[in-house]
N, C-alpha and C positions, 0 to 999 in steps of 0.2 A: 912707541907703545909692547911692551914685551906681552909677549899669549901666554895662555895658560895652556898645562901642558893636559894634553888629551888623556882622559885613563879607561880604559880600557872597558868595555860596556859588558857586568859579570852577572847571568841571569840572580834574582829571588832565590831559584833553586838549583841548582844546578845538576841537582840528583834527581829532577821528577823530565819524566819520557816527552818527547818532542811529541811524541802521540802514541797511540794506540800500536802492538807491537804488532810485524805486517802477516798479515792476512795468510792463514796456514794454506801450507800448495792443496787446496780444495779448487776444484771446478764446478760453476754449472749446472747439474745436471737437467733429465727429463724434470718435469712436474712431478710432485708427489702423488701416487692413485689414491685415488677416492678409499675404495678401499682400509689403505697404511694410514691412511689420514684419521680414519675412525681407530686405528689400535691404539693410536697414537692420542685421541681423544679420550678416548676410555680410561687409558693406562692412567692420562695424568688429571683428569677426572676421580677415581679409583681413588687415587694418593691424596689430593685435596678432602675427599670428603671422607677419606680415614681419622683422619686431623681433625675433621670439622669443620674446614677452610668455607668460606663463601668467595671462591672464588672465578675469574673470568677469563679464559684459556680461546688463544687466538691460535692456527693452523694458516700459514699461508705457500703457497707452490713456489717450485726457482721461479717464475715469474713475479713475484709479490701481488697475486692477487688470493683473493682471502677463500680459503676450501670450505673451513666449521670457524664460529664463529658459538660459544655455548657460556651463558652466563649460571654458575649457580643458584637456587635459590637466594634472596636475600644480598647477593653481590652486589655492591656499591656500581651505578653507572657508569660515575668516574672513569672506573675500569675497562668498559668498552674500547674506549677509543684507545688510552694505555696499552693494554694488554695485545691489539693490532700493532700499533708504536713499535710495542718492542719486540714482536717480533719481523717485521718489518727492516726492522735495523741491522737485525740479529742476520737476515738475509740480507742484504744489502753491503752488508762488511765481511761477510761470514766466519762473524767471532761471536761469541756472548755477547750481550751486549755488559757483562762485568768487564771486562778488555775495556768497553768506552768510560766507566765507573771510573778505573781503574786510575789510568787518563787522565781525568778531570780531579780524580782524586788529589793527583800527583802536581796537578797545580802546575805554576808556569807555561809550556809550550801546550802542553795537555788540554790545557783550558781553550781552545780552541775550537776544538771541539762540540761546544756546546754555540759556536757559530754556524751549523751546518743543517740545513730545514728536517725539520722531522726526524732526527738521530736524539735516540732517548739512552740517558746514560746513566741507565737505571738498571738494575741485576732483575732478569726472567725471562730474559729472551735469550736462545739454542737457537742454531740452525740444525736443521735434519738432515744428517749425511749418511750415507748409503755409499761404502766405499770410498775414494776421494771425490764426490760428488756434492754437493748441496743440492737436492733434493725438494726443500722447503726448510721451513720455520716454525717454532711456537714460541707465544708468548703468553705469560701470565701474570694476573695484574689482581687485588684486592686484598694482599695479607702484606706484610714484611719482607722486603725484598728476596731478603735469602731463604722466608718461606717458598713465596714464587718462584723461585729456579730450584728450592727441590720438587716443585709437583710437574715444572715442564724437564727436569731429570727423567722425572720419570716417565713420562709420554714418551721422547728420543728414547729412551734402554727398550721402547716397545716395538721401533721400528727395525729392531733384531733379532 
């Protein structure tokens, strides 16, 4: 009996990234100081309030421990867990959660990111970086993810 030729395996989407881009040349640094976390939180809250957004904002330190968690008036309760998870993902992978979202959106091997416990593939989480060290992360939830990240960016900018 003749064997059928085996065709090479072709990925469903050859342009899709195999995984998120490599982590930047950042290392974990000392935990964010409470005074610095307060500056980050104040700037993030101000950004959300200027827009009239009902946000939840979480800040974790470089060890992944919650430093601050604020739920603005009438922010949805579900966003409490989501904001913390966005901060944790940004910290653990040393990159914005948007990088994970993009890997998943690309399909193919990027979909494997969804199998990792605790990973949030939604924009709105950013590492907090001083020099080349990650001192913590901020996660924001409650609005559209492109709005969440604007609040997170305002907070992160106050660190410098």
